[in-house]
C-alpha positions as CSV (number, residue, x, y, z in Angstrom):
1,M,6.4,-4.7,8.9
2,L,5.9,-5.0,5.2
3,L,5.3,-8.5,3.9
4,L,5.9,-8.2,0.2
5,N,7.5,-5.3,-1.6
6,N,6.3,-6.1,-5.1
7,W,2.7,-7.3,-4.6
8,T,0.7,-7.7,-7.8
9,H,-2.9,-8.5,-8.2
10,V,-3.8,-11.8,-9.7
11,K,-7.2,-13.3,-10.5
12,A,-8.4,-14.8,-7.2
13,D,-11.0,-17.5,-8.0
14,Q,-10.3,-20.1,-5.3
15,F,-10.8,-20.2,-1.5
16,I,-8.5,-21.5,1.2
17,V,-10.4,-22.3,4.3
18,G,-9.0,-23.0,7.8
19,R,-10.2,-22.7,11.4
20,V,-8.3,-20.7,14.0
21,S,-8.9,-19.7,17.6
22,S,-10.7,-16.5,18.5
23,E,-7.3,-15.2,19.8
24,T,-5.6,-15.9,16.6
25,K,-8.4,-14.3,14.6
26,A,-8.1,-11.1,16.8
27,R,-4.3,-11.0,16.4
28,L,-4.7,-11.3,12.6
29,R,-7.3,-8.6,12.5
30,A,-5.0,-6.3,14.6
31,L,-2.1,-6.9,12.2
32,A,-4.3,-6.3,9.2
33,E,-5.5,-3.0,10.6
34,K,-1.9,-2.0,11.4
35,E,-0.9,-2.8,7.8
36,L,-4.0,-0.9,6.5
37,L,-5.2,-4.1,4.8
38,S,-8.2,-6.3,5.0
39,E,-7.8,-9.7,6.7
40,S,-8.2,-11.4,3.3
41,A,-5.5,-9.3,1.7
42,L,-3.1,-9.9,4.6
43,L,-3.8,-13.7,4.3
44,R,-3.1,-13.6,0.6
45,R,0.2,-11.9,1.3
46,L,1.1,-14.4,4.0
47,V,0.4,-17.3,1.7
48,E,2.5,-15.8,-1.1
49,L,5.3,-15.1,1.4
50,V,5.3,-18.7,2.6
51,L,5.3,-20.0,-1.0
52,L,8.2,-17.6,-1.9
53,K,10.2,-18.8,1.2
54,A,9.6,-22.4,0.1
55,G,11.4,-21.6,-3.2
56,L,8.3,-21.5,-5.4
57,S,8.4,-18.8,-8.1
58,P,5.9,-15.9,-7.8
59,I,3.1,-15.6,-10.3
60,L,3.9,-12.9,-12.8
61,T,1.1,-10.8,-14.2
62,E,0.9,-8.5,-17.1
63,S,0.0,-4.8,-16.5
64,P,-3.6,-3.9,-17.0
65,T,-4.6,-3.2,-20.6
66,G,-5.7,0.2,-21.7
67,T,-3.6,2.0,-19.1
68,R,-3.2,5.7,-19.7
69,S,0.2,7.1,-20.1
70,V,1.9,8.1,-16.8
71,R,2.5,11.7,-17.9
72,G,-1.1,12.1,-19.0
73,A,-2.6,10.6,-15.8
74,R,-4.4,13.1,-13.5
75,L,-6.1,12.6,-10.2
76,M,-8.4,15.0,-8.4
77,I,-8.8,14.7,-4.6
78,R,-10.7,16.8,-2.0
79,L,-8.9,17.8,1.1
80,R,-10.4,19.2,4.3
81,P,-9.5,22.9,4.8
82,D,-7.2,22.0,7.8
83,D,-5.4,19.3,5.7
84,Q,-4.9,21.9,2.9
85,I,-3.2,24.2,5.3
86,L,-0.9,21.4,6.6
87,L,-0.2,20.3,3.0
88,R,0.8,23.8,2.0
89,E,3.0,24.2,5.1
90,R,4.8,20.9,4.7
91,A,5.3,21.4,0.9
92,A,6.7,24.9,1.5
93,A,9.1,23.6,4.2
94,R,10.5,21.3,1.5
95,G,10.6,24.0,-1.2
96,M,8.1,22.3,-3.5
97,P,4.6,22.9,-4.8
98,P,1.8,21.1,-2.9
99,A,0.9,18.9,-5.8
100,T,4.5,17.8,-6.2
101,Y,4.7,17.0,-2.5
102,V,1.6,14.9,-2.7
103,S,3.0,13.1,-5.7
104,V,6.2,12.3,-3.9
105,L,4.3,11.1,-0.8
106,T,2.0,8.9,-3.0
107,R,4.8,7.4,-5.0
108,S,6.8,6.6,-1.8
109,H,3.7,5.0,-0.3
110,L,2.8,3.0,-3.4
111,T,6.4,1.8,-4.0
112,L,6.7,1.0,-0.3
113,R,9.8,3.2,0.2
114,Q,10.5,5.1,3.3
115,C,9.2,8.6,3.0
116,S,11.7,11.4,3.8
117,A,8.6,13.2,5.2
118,S,7.4,11.4,8.3
119,V,3.7,12.0,7.9
120,G,1.6,9.6,9.9
121,R,0.7,6.5,7.9
122,F,2.7,7.7,4.9
123,A,5.9,7.0,6.7
124,I,6.5,3.4,5.6
125,V,9.2,1.6,7.4
């Protein structure tokens, strides 16, 4: 269950406080963990979703300043040896270099599209 497809970060400088039962808190925690979010991030999304459903326009934000060009961006990660083996095998099965395969998986995950490669948590439905 994905709550918002185009979630943007806005300056959060206010608190919303409310009391819930222990059971509700546990259910919220479980859902946040399932969505790979903190409880706070999940609550922010839920509030935004309710506001959108009420017909209120979303807050539009500008992209961060000083962002490097997309082509020039590089990211270095370390993988465990067994993960490297799996990565090479899955990339080869799809006929692409491992770095390209990771890039496709990451883009699919970040844009909240369904991955053609069902790989655990990267398979967003």
